[in-house]
N, C-alpha and C positions, 0 to 999 in steps of 0.2 A: 784622666789620661797622662805621664808624667812628660813633663814639660819639652823635657831634655831629648825624646824621642821625636817631637818635630823636626830637629835640627837636621838637616841635608833631606830629610824630605823635599820631594820634587814636585810643583804644584800649579797650576793654574789658573792666572786671576777670575774671577766672574766679574767683575765691574770697575770701571774707570778704564780712562785710555790705555793702558796695558791689556785690554780685556783680550783674554784666549791667547796669552803669549803664558809664555812654560818657563819659569825660576828657580832657583833652589833658597829655601829656608835657613838662611845667612845667623841669626844670631834670632832670640825672644826677649823681648821687650813686659811681657804680662800678661793673663789667658787672653787680653783680646787682641793685644799686636803683636805682631812678628815682625824684623827685618828679611826681606829676599831681594836676591840681587840674579841678573842672569848670563853676567862677566860683558854684559854687551855696553847697551845702556846703562843698568844701574848695575854700577861696580860697586865690587868687593868693599872698597876704602871709602863709599858712597850709596850706602842699600837702603831701599826704597821700604817706611815702615806701612803696612799695611793692615788692616782687619783681617783677622782669623776669619770672620766670615764672608770675606769679602772673596775664600781664596781656596779654589776645588781639590784636594785635597791627594795626589793619586800614590799608590801603596811602592812604588819608587823610591830607594832611599839611595841617596851618595854617600855611599860609605865614607869611599876614603874624602870625602870632603866633611864628610859628619867628623870623624877622627883628627883632619885639622884644626878644626874648631875647635871641638873639645880639647886637644893638647895647646891650645894657646898658639898654632904655628900657622904660618906662614900660606894663606889660601891665596891663588893666583886667578887673575880672571879668565884667564885662556885653561887655566882648569877646568871652571866653572862651564865655560863657551862648550869646552870638546864635552864635556860628560853629558848636555844635556842636547849636543848636537847626534853623539852618539849614542846615547837611550835612545833609543824606539818608539817616543816618547808619541803617542798619537793622542786627539780627543776626544776623553773618555764622553760623549755627551747621553 
């Protein structure tokens, strides 16, 4: 899988105190770690470093946010929050 294809993906945390919360992948460190943000507790300025194996990937991609990240433009916390609230993302168990 191309690493950039993870950018903008909506994920659920499977482990840790943020378990079952929704996030968007806002950066990729390496094959094992990504940076995630929910625009609220985990702001875009200080995203959480998380192991890929501790995340459940949904099929949903925040295209607008992904494009902003790839074009090195500013992504706002409110954009992330609004997307996560508007995208009807239930917990697929």
